[in-house]
Backbone as numpy.savetxt, mean C-alpha at the origin, in Angstrom:
# Nx Ny Nz CAx CAy CAz Cx Cy Cz
-14.48 -44.14 -66.21 -13.11 -43.83 -65.79 -12.90 -42.34 -65.64
-13.43 -41.57 -66.61 -13.29 -40.12 -66.57 -14.02 -39.55 -65.36
-15.23 -40.08 -65.09 -15.98 -39.63 -63.91 -15.23 -39.93 -62.63
-14.58 -41.08 -62.58 -13.82 -41.47 -61.39 -12.68 -40.50 -61.16
-11.98 -40.15 -62.25 -10.85 -39.22 -62.14 -11.32 -37.86 -61.63
-12.48 -37.42 -62.17 -13.01 -36.12 -61.71 -13.33 -36.15 -60.23
-13.96 -37.27 -59.79 -14.31 -37.38 -58.36 -13.05 -37.37 -57.51
-11.99 -38.05 -58.01 -10.73 -38.10 -57.26 -10.12 -36.72 -57.12
-10.14 -35.96 -58.22 -9.58 -34.60 -58.20 -10.35 -33.71 -57.24
-11.70 -33.80 -57.32 -12.54 -32.99 -56.43 -12.32 -33.37 -54.97
-12.18 -34.69 -54.74 -11.95 -35.17 -53.38 -10.64 -34.64 -52.83
-9.60 -34.65 -53.67 -8.30 -34.15 -53.24 -8.35 -32.65 -52.99
-9.09 -31.94 -53.81 -9.22 -30.49 -53.65 -9.89 -30.16 -52.32
-10.97 -30.95 -52.05 -11.67 -30.72 -50.78 -10.76 -31.01 -49.59
-9.97 -32.07 -49.69 -9.03 -32.41 -48.62 -8.01 -31.31 -48.43
-7.57 -30.73 -49.57 -6.60 -29.63 -49.50 -7.19 -28.44 -48.77
-8.44 -28.11 -49.07 -9.09 -26.99 -48.41 -9.24 -27.24 -46.92
-9.61 -28.44 -46.54 -9.75 -28.77 -45.12 -8.41 -28.68 -44.42
-7.36 -29.05 -45.11 -6.03 -28.99 -44.51 -5.63 -27.57 -44.18
-5.93 -26.64 -45.09 -5.59 -25.24 -44.84 -6.41 -24.69 -43.68
-7.69 -25.09 -43.63 -8.55 -24.64 -42.53 -8.07 -25.18 -41.20
-7.70 -26.46 -41.22 -7.20 -27.07 -40.00 -5.92 -26.39 -39.53
-5.06 -26.04 -40.47 -3.80 -25.36 -40.13 -4.08 -24.01 -39.48
-5.06 -23.30 -40.04 -5.42 -21.98 -39.50 -5.89 -22.11 -38.05
-6.79 -23.08 -37.82 -7.29 -23.27 -36.46 -6.19 -23.76 -35.52
-5.28 -24.56 -36.02 -4.15 -25.00 -35.19 -3.31 -23.81 -34.73
-3.09 -22.89 -35.66 -2.31 -21.68 -35.32 -3.03 -20.87 -34.24
-4.35 -20.71 -34.42 -5.15 -19.96 -33.44 -5.06 -20.61 -32.06
-5.19 -21.94 -32.04 -5.12 -22.67 -30.77 -3.77 -22.49 -30.10
-2.70 -22.57 -30.90 -1.35 -22.39 -30.36 -1.20 -20.99 -29.76
-1.71 -19.98 -30.48 -1.64 -18.60 -29.99 -2.40 -18.46 -28.67
-3.62 -19.03 -28.63 -4.42 -18.96 -27.41 -3.73 -19.65 -26.24
-3.13 -20.80 -26.51 -2.41 -21.52 -25.46 -1.22 -20.71 -24.95
-0.55 -20.02 -25.87 0.58 -19.18 -25.48 0.12 -18.02 -24.60
-1.02 -17.42 -24.98 -1.57 -16.31 -24.19 -1.95 -16.79 -22.80
-2.62 -17.95 -22.73 -3.01 -18.52 -21.44 -1.79 -18.83 -20.59
-0.78 -19.44 -21.22 0.44 -19.79 -20.49 1.13 -18.54 -19.95
1.19 -17.49 -20.77 1.82 -16.24 -20.35 1.04 -15.60 -19.20
-0.30 -15.63 -19.31 -1.15 -15.06 -18.26 -0.96 -15.81 -16.94
-0.91 -17.14 -17.02 -0.69 -17.94 -15.82 0.67 -17.65 -15.21
1.66 -17.47 -16.08 3.01 -17.14 -15.60 3.01 -15.80 -14.87
2.30 -14.80 -15.44 2.24 -13.48 -14.81 1.53 -13.55 -13.47
0.42 -14.28 -13.41 -0.32 -14.43 -12.15 0.55 -15.11 -11.11
1.24 -16.17 -11.52 2.13 -16.89 -10.60 3.25 -15.99 -10.11
3.77 -15.16 -11.00 4.85 -14.23 -10.62 4.36 -13.22 -9.59
3.15 -12.69 -9.82 2.58 -11.71 -8.89 2.33 -12.34 -7.53
1.74 -13.54 -7.53 1.49 -14.24 -6.27 2.79 -14.53 -5.53
3.81 -14.89 -6.28 5.12 -15.16 -5.68 5.69 -13.89 -5.05
5.52 -12.75 -5.74 5.99 -11.46 -5.19 5.26 -11.15 -3.89
3.94 -11.34 -3.88 3.16 -11.08 -2.68 3.65 -11.95 -1.52
3.81 -13.24 -1.80 4.23 -14.18 -0.76 5.63 -13.86 -0.25
6.49 -13.46 -1.17 7.86 -13.10 -0.79 7.85 -11.89 0.13
7.03 -10.89 -0.21 6.92 -9.70 0.63 6.37 -10.03 2.00
5.34 -10.87 2.05 4.75 -11.27 3.33 5.76 -11.99 4.20
6.51 -12.91 3.61 7.54 -13.64 4.36 8.60 -12.69 4.90
8.99 -11.74 4.08 10.03 -10.79 4.48 9.58 -9.96 5.68
8.34 -9.49 5.66 7.86 -8.69 6.78 7.71 -9.51 8.06
7.33 -10.75 7.93 7.27 -11.63 9.11 8.66 -11.84 9.69
9.64 -12.00 8.81 11.02 -12.19 9.26 11.56 -10.92 9.93
11.20 -9.77 9.39 11.65 -8.50 9.97 11.13 -8.36 11.40
9.84 -8.67 11.59 9.24 -8.59 12.93 9.93 -9.55 13.89
10.28 -10.73 13.38 10.97 -11.72 14.20 12.38 -11.26 14.55
13.10 -10.74 13.57 14.47 -10.27 13.81 14.51 -9.07 14.75
13.47 -8.24 14.68 13.40 -7.06 15.55 12.84 -7.40 16.93
12.53 -8.69 17.14 11.99 -9.16 18.41 10.76 -8.34 18.82
9.88 -8.12 17.85 8.71 -7.28 18.07 7.72 -7.92 19.03
7.31 -7.13 20.05 6.31 -7.58 21.01 5.41 -6.41 21.38
4.15 -6.72 21.65 3.23 -5.72 22.17 2.88 -6.12 23.59
3.39 -5.34 24.54 3.16 -5.63 25.95 2.69 -4.37 26.66
1.60 -4.50 27.41 1.04 -3.37 28.15 0.84 -2.16 27.24
0.30 -2.44 26.08 -0.03 -1.40 25.10 1.20 -0.63 24.60
2.34 -1.29 24.62 3.58 -0.69 24.12 4.26 -1.63 23.13
4.87 -1.06 22.12 5.63 -1.84 21.14 7.07 -1.95 21.62
7.50 -3.17 21.83 8.89 -3.41 22.24 9.66 -3.90 21.02
10.67 -3.15 20.64 11.40 -3.41 19.40 12.90 -3.34 19.64
13.62 -4.26 19.03 15.09 -4.21 19.05 15.52 -3.25 17.94
15.62 -1.98 18.28 15.94 -0.97 17.27 17.33 -1.15 16.69
18.24 -1.65 17.50 19.60 -1.87 17.00 19.59 -2.89 15.87
18.84 -3.98 16.06 18.74 -5.02 15.02 18.02 -4.48 13.79
16.99 -3.66 14.02 16.22 -3.10 12.91 17.05 -2.10 12.11
17.78 -1.25 12.81 18.63 -0.27 12.14 19.78 -0.94 11.39
20.19 -2.10 11.88 21.24 -2.85 11.20 20.75 -3.33 9.84
19.47 -3.67 9.77 18.88 -4.09 8.50 18.79 -2.91 7.53
18.40 -1.75 8.08 18.25 -0.57 7.23 18.25 0.68 8.11
19.22 1.52 7.91 19.36 2.73 8.74 18.29 3.78 8.44
17.50 3.56 7.38 16.43 4.51 7.04 15.18 4.33 7.90
15.16 3.31 8.75 13.99 3.05 9.59 13.80 4.19 10.59
12.57 4.71 10.65 12.24 5.80 11.56 11.22 5.41 12.62
10.39 4.41 12.32 9.31 4.07 13.24 8.75 2.69 12.94
7.84 2.27 13.80 7.04 1.05 13.58 5.60 1.41 13.88
4.69 1.00 13.00 3.27 1.30 13.18 2.48 0.00 13.28
1.50 -0.01 14.20 0.73 -1.23 14.46 -0.73 -0.86 14.72
-1.62 -1.62 14.12 -3.05 -1.45 14.34 -3.65 -2.80 14.72
-4.10 -2.91 15.94 -4.62 -4.18 16.47 -5.80 -4.67 15.64
-5.77 -5.97 15.33 -6.86 -6.58 14.59 -6.82 -6.34 13.09
-5.71 -5.76 12.61 -5.55 -5.53 11.17 -4.17 -6.03 10.74
-3.88 -5.92 9.45 -2.57 -6.34 8.94 -1.51 -5.26 9.13
-1.91 -4.07 9.55 -0.94 -2.99 9.71 -0.03 -3.28 10.89
1.19 -3.67 10.56 2.20 -4.03 11.56 3.55 -4.00 10.84
4.02 -2.79 10.57 5.15 -2.62 9.66 6.16 -1.57 10.13
7.39 -1.72 9.67 8.37 -0.66 9.88 8.06 0.50 8.94
8.52 1.68 9.32 8.32 2.88 8.49 9.68 3.51 8.24
9.97 3.81 6.99 11.28 4.36 6.63 11.12 5.78 6.07
12.26 6.43 5.85 12.27 7.71 5.13 13.49 7.72 4.22
13.24 7.87 2.92 14.33 7.89 1.95 14.65 9.30 1.49
15.46 9.38 0.45 15.86 10.68 -0.10 14.85 11.24 -1.09
13.86 10.41 -1.46 12.80 10.86 -2.36 11.55 10.04 -2.06
10.49 10.29 -2.82 9.24 9.56 -2.61 9.04 8.44 -3.62
10.13 7.97 -4.20 10.05 6.92 -5.22 10.76 5.63 -4.82
11.88 5.75 -4.14 12.74 4.60 -3.90 12.01 3.44 -3.22
11.27 3.73 -2.15 10.64 2.65 -1.38 9.24 2.27 -1.87
8.82 2.86 -2.98 7.51 2.49 -3.54 7.43 1.00 -3.83
8.49 0.45 -4.38 8.52 -0.97 -4.72 9.81 -1.63 -4.24
10.23 -1.27 -3.04 11.40 -1.92 -2.43 11.09 -2.25 -0.98
11.51 -3.45 -0.58 11.33 -3.88 0.80 12.40 -3.24 1.68
12.37 -3.58 2.95 13.33 -3.00 3.89 14.76 -3.35 3.51
14.95 -4.53 2.89 16.28 -4.94 2.45 16.67 -4.31 1.11
15.80 -3.45 0.60 15.99 -2.69 -0.63 15.88 -3.53 -1.91
15.39 -4.76 -1.76 15.12 -5.59 -2.93 13.77 -5.21 -3.53
13.66 -5.34 -4.86 12.41 -4.98 -5.55 11.28 -5.90 -5.12
10.12 -5.29 -4.83 8.91 -6.06 -4.52 7.71 -5.14 -4.66
6.61 -5.68 -5.21 5.42 -4.87 -5.43 4.95 -4.16 -4.16
5.10 -4.81 -3.01 4.54 -4.27 -1.77 5.24 -3.00 -1.30
6.52 -2.91 -1.60 7.25 -1.74 -1.14 7.33 -1.69 0.37
7.62 -0.50 0.90 7.73 -0.26 2.34 6.97 1.01 2.67
6.33 1.04 3.83 5.70 2.28 4.27 6.79 3.33 4.44
6.58 4.51 3.85 7.65 5.51 3.93 7.11 6.91 4.21
7.92 7.68 4.90 7.60 9.07 5.24 8.01 9.97 4.09
7.20 10.97 3.81 7.52 11.95 2.78 8.92 12.53 3.06
9.76 12.54 2.03 11.14 12.99 2.20 11.23 14.45 2.63
10.15 15.22 2.42 10.16 16.64 2.77 9.98 16.88 4.27
9.53 15.87 5.00 9.34 16.02 6.45 10.71 16.10 7.11
11.00 17.22 7.73 12.33 17.43 8.30 12.53 16.70 9.62
11.49 16.67 10.46 11.59 16.01 11.76 10.38 15.09 11.95
10.49 13.86 11.47 9.36 12.94 11.55 8.80 12.81 12.97
7.49 12.99 13.09 6.73 12.86 14.33 7.02 13.96 15.35
7.89 14.89 15.00 8.09 16.10 15.80 7.49 17.30 15.09
7.51 17.28 13.76 6.86 18.33 12.99 5.34 18.23 13.15
4.65 19.29 12.77 3.19 19.32 12.91 2.51 18.20 12.14
2.94 17.97 10.90 2.30 16.95 10.06 3.34 16.02 9.44
3.29 14.75 9.82 4.16 13.73 9.24 3.33 12.88 8.28
3.76 12.82 7.02 3.02 12.08 5.99 3.65 10.71 5.78
2.82 9.66 5.81 3.28 8.29 5.54 2.50 7.74 4.36
3.22 7.20 3.38 2.60 6.60 2.20 2.72 5.07 2.25
1.73 4.39 1.69 1.78 2.94 1.59 0.83 2.43 0.53
1.14 1.28 -0.05 0.31 0.72 -1.11 -0.98 0.11 -0.56
-1.98 0.06 -1.42 -3.22 -0.67 -1.17 -3.11 -1.97 -1.95
-2.63 -3.02 -1.31 -2.37 -4.27 -2.01 -3.63 -5.12 -2.16
-3.71 -5.85 -3.27 -4.89 -6.67 -3.56 -5.03 -7.84 -2.60
-3.94 -8.21 -1.94 -4.04 -9.30 -0.96 -4.43 -8.77 0.41
-4.76 -7.48 0.49 -5.24 -6.89 1.74 -4.16 -6.33 2.64
-2.91 -6.41 2.20 -1.79 -6.00 3.05 -1.43 -4.54 2.90
-0.37 -4.15 3.60 0.16 -2.79 3.64 -0.93 -1.82 4.15
-1.22 -0.75 3.42 -2.19 0.23 3.90 -3.61 -0.01 3.39
-3.91 -1.20 2.93 -5.26 -1.51 2.43 -6.35 -1.21 3.47
-6.14 -1.50 4.77 -7.21 -1.24 5.75 -7.62 0.23 5.86
-6.78 1.14 5.41 -7.13 2.56 5.53 -8.43 2.91 4.82
-8.70 2.23 3.69 -9.90 2.57 2.92 -11.18 2.30 3.72
-11.09 1.42 4.71 -12.27 1.06 5.51 -12.61 2.12 6.55
-11.66 3.03 6.80 -11.91 4.05 7.82 -13.01 5.03 7.42
-13.43 5.00 6.19 -14.55 5.86 5.78 -15.89 5.29 6.24
-15.83 4.11 6.85 -17.03 3.47 7.42 -17.01 3.66 8.93
-18.08 4.21 9.48 -18.14 4.50 10.91 -17.94 3.25 11.77
-18.51 2.14 11.32 -18.41 0.90 12.10 -16.96 0.45 12.21
-16.22 0.53 11.11 -14.81 0.14 11.14 -14.03 1.09 12.04
-14.30 2.37 11.92 -13.60 3.36 12.76 -13.82 3.06 14.24
-15.05 2.76 14.63 -15.35 2.51 16.05 -14.56 1.33 16.60
-14.23 0.37 15.72 -13.48 -0.81 16.16 -11.97 -0.59 16.13
-11.52 0.46 15.44 -10.08 0.68 15.28 -9.75 2.16 15.46
-10.12 2.69 16.60 -9.94 4.12 16.86 -8.49 4.53 17.11
-7.70 3.58 17.58 -6.33 3.93 17.98 -5.32 2.95 17.38
-4.26 3.49 16.82 -3.11 2.69 16.39 -1.97 2.92 17.37
-0.95 2.09 17.26 0.26 2.27 18.06 1.41 2.66 17.14
2.22 3.60 17.58 3.38 4.01 16.80 4.57 4.17 17.74
5.69 3.61 17.34 6.90 3.69 18.15 8.07 4.18 17.32
8.92 4.99 17.94 10.19 5.41 17.36 11.28 4.94 18.31
12.55 5.06 17.94 13.61 4.62 18.86 13.56 5.32 20.22
12.95 6.50 20.28 12.95 7.26 21.54 11.59 7.37 22.21
10.51 7.18 21.45 9.19 7.45 22.02 8.15 6.40 21.63
7.11 6.32 22.47 5.94 5.48 22.21 4.72 6.38 22.12
3.86 6.12 21.13 2.69 6.97 20.94 1.43 6.14 20.75
0.30 6.73 21.18 -1.00 6.32 20.68 -1.28 7.21 19.48
-1.85 6.64 18.45 -2.21 7.40 17.26 -3.73 7.38 17.17
-4.37 8.44 17.68 -5.82 8.49 17.74 -6.39 9.00 16.41
-7.14 8.16 15.75 -7.70 8.52 14.44 -8.80 9.56 14.62
-8.72 10.64 13.82 -9.74 11.68 13.95 -10.36 12.11 12.62
-9.83 11.60 11.50 -10.41 12.00 10.21 -10.07 11.01 9.11
-10.97 10.93 8.14 -10.73 10.15 6.91 -11.28 10.97 5.75
-10.44 11.19 4.75 -10.84 12.03 3.62 -10.43 11.36 2.31
-11.05 11.76 1.23 -10.68 11.30 -0.12 -10.27 12.53 -0.93
-9.04 12.51 -1.44 -8.49 13.68 -2.13 -7.70 13.25 -3.37
-7.39 14.17 -4.27 -6.54 13.84 -5.43 -5.09 13.64 -4.99
-4.35 12.89 -5.78 -2.95 12.60 -5.46 -2.11 13.87 -5.38
-2.47 14.88 -6.15 -1.72 16.13 -6.16 -2.38 17.22 -5.31
-3.16 16.82 -4.35 -3.86 17.77 -3.50 -2.88 18.61 -2.67
-3.29 19.83 -2.38 -2.49 20.72 -1.52 -2.50 20.24 -0.08
-3.30 19.23 0.22 -3.34 18.67 1.58 -2.04 17.96 1.93
-1.27 17.57 0.92 0.02 16.93 1.17 1.05 18.01 1.50
0.89 18.57 2.66 1.72 19.70 3.08 2.51 19.34 4.33
3.79 19.66 4.32 4.66 19.32 5.44 5.13 20.55 6.22
5.36 21.64 5.51 5.94 22.83 6.13 4.85 23.84 6.50
4.84 24.25 7.76 3.88 25.22 8.26 4.64 26.32 9.00
4.54 27.53 8.48 5.30 28.63 9.06 4.68 29.25 10.29
3.35 29.28 10.33 2.67 29.95 11.43 1.55 29.10 12.00
1.10 29.49 13.17 -0.03 28.82 13.79 -1.28 28.95 12.93
-1.42 30.10 12.29 -2.58 30.35 11.44 -2.64 29.35 10.29
-1.49 29.01 9.72 -1.43 28.02 8.64 -1.89 26.65 9.13
-1.47 26.30 10.33 -1.86 25.01 10.91 -3.37 24.96 11.14
-3.92 26.05 11.67 -5.35 26.10 11.93 -6.16 26.02 10.63
-5.66 26.69 9.59 -6.34 26.64 8.29 -6.30 25.23 7.72
-5.20 24.55 7.93 -5.05 23.17 7.44 -6.03 22.25 8.17
-6.12 22.39 9.48 -7.05 21.57 10.27 -8.50 21.83 9.85
-8.80 23.06 9.49 -10.15 23.39 9.03 -10.46 22.68 7.71
-9.48 22.60 6.83 -9.67 21.87 5.57 -9.97 20.40 5.83
-9.27 19.83 6.80 -9.51 18.43 7.16 -10.95 18.26 7.64
-11.40 19.15 8.51 -12.76 19.07 9.05 -13.81 19.16 7.94
-13.55 19.99 6.96 -14.50 20.16 5.86 -14.65 18.88 5.02
-13.56 18.14 4.89 -13.57 16.94 4.04 -13.83 15.65 4.82
-13.74 15.72 6.12 -13.83 14.54 6.97 -15.18 13.84 6.87
-15.17 12.52 6.72 -16.41 11.75 6.64 -16.72 11.03 7.96
-15.84 11.19 8.95 -16.02 10.53 10.24 -16.58 11.49 11.28
-17.28 10.92 12.25 -17.71 11.67 13.42 -16.89 11.16 14.61
-16.01 12.00 15.13 -15.15 11.57 16.23 -15.19 12.60 17.36
-14.71 12.18 18.53 -14.64 13.08 19.67 -13.20 13.49 19.97
-12.32 13.30 18.99 -10.90 13.64 19.17 -10.70 15.12 18.83
-10.28 15.89 19.83 -10.02 17.32 19.60 -8.58 17.50 19.14
-8.41 18.24 18.06 -7.07 18.49 17.51 -6.89 19.99 17.33
-5.74 20.49 17.79 -5.43 21.91 17.66 -4.07 22.10 17.00
-3.71 23.34 16.77 -2.42 23.67 16.15 -1.25 23.31 17.06
-1.53 23.04 18.33 -0.46 22.66 19.26 -0.12 21.18 19.17
-0.97 20.42 18.50 -0.77 18.97 18.42 0.12 18.59 17.26
0.50 17.31 17.24 1.22 16.74 16.11 0.33 15.67 15.49
0.26 15.67 14.17 -0.62 14.73 13.49 0.16 13.87 12.49
-0.44 12.74 12.13 0.14 11.84 11.13 -0.89 11.66 10.02
-0.44 11.85 8.79 -1.29 11.74 7.61 -0.90 10.45 6.88
-1.79 9.45 6.88 -1.51 8.16 6.25 -2.27 8.06 4.93
-1.56 7.82 3.85 -2.16 7.91 2.51 -2.00 6.62 1.71
-3.08 6.25 1.00 -3.03 5.10 0.10 -3.99 5.33 -1.07
-3.96 4.44 -2.04 -4.78 4.60 -3.25 -6.25 4.24 -3.02
-7.10 4.87 -3.80 -8.50 4.47 -3.89 -8.94 4.74 -5.33
-10.15 4.32 -5.69 -10.51 4.33 -7.11 -11.82 5.04 -7.42
-12.21 5.98 -6.56 -13.44 6.74 -6.83 -13.30 7.64 -8.06
-12.08 8.08 -8.32 -11.78 8.87 -9.52 -10.30 8.69 -9.83
-9.85 9.17 -10.98 -8.46 9.00 -11.38 -7.51 9.60 -10.35
-6.49 8.82 -9.99 -5.46 9.27 -9.04 -6.05 9.72 -7.70
-7.09 9.02 -7.26 -7.70 9.33 -5.97 -6.88 8.71 -4.83
-6.94 9.33 -3.67 -6.24 8.84 -2.49 -7.17 8.89 -1.27
-7.07 7.86 -0.45 -7.71 7.88 0.86 -6.64 8.31 1.86
-6.99 9.27 2.69 -6.07 9.73 3.72 -6.74 9.59 5.08
-6.03 8.97 6.01 -6.51 8.83 7.38 -5.57 9.62 8.28
-6.15 10.47 9.11 -5.35 11.31 10.00 -5.43 10.80 11.44
-4.28 10.83 12.10 -4.22 10.45 13.50 -3.50 11.51 14.32
-3.93 11.67 15.55 -3.30 12.60 16.49 -2.31 11.83 17.36
-1.08 12.31 17.42 -0.05 11.66 18.23 -0.22 12.01 19.70
-0.32 10.99 20.53 -0.38 11.17 21.98 0.80 10.41 22.58
1.78 11.13 23.09 2.96 10.47 23.64 2.62 9.77 24.95
3.10 8.54 25.09 2.84 7.77 26.30 3.87 8.11 27.37
3.46 7.96 28.62 4.38 8.23 29.73 5.48 7.18 29.79
């Protein structure tokens, strides 16, 4: 009888120990499930943001009655300006996702994560540096855009460092309410985010020539596009990851169409 009681006590003790262990593992499993659920929620939220941004840009193009005819962008500027008076241009690159309105705000932060309707979205809007006084009339107009993981916005710019890609996409189209342009790509460089290359104001011809020389020194492309201080250029910038706060910049020469 005494032996039986001892076995019963030991058996209960062992069961108690297993219960505590089971409880510990149950807690771990619950925590892991919560982490997985939260991660899935975050991924779903990001995908939803991407899809929302894509739908919005498709709707904008539809509302603006966007058409490419005879190598010209036909846009209902009145309808586009009604959506947002900050719109300054439309940029298009055949065979790529680049087909977007371009705005200019009061700073370089507002449109980083806001669509044309000014609602928050990861994709943001392509925007001109607020320091540019006369977009596309000044010597250098800077346009910023995100490098999105779904391949949208300015993601294609990173490919311009490859000669083969450049040969297939030498010219973009750019339109403003008053003018139509070919944007002939002539350089691709990789620079820090705080580089002095992000320059808008040029006082003299000598400053412009010195700036163009800096571009030539950093350029990884071989092109036949001649650019001088008399020309107007567009500097398109997006993120890259060769080093901390790195940026890919693609330069194009504006050629006004007749």
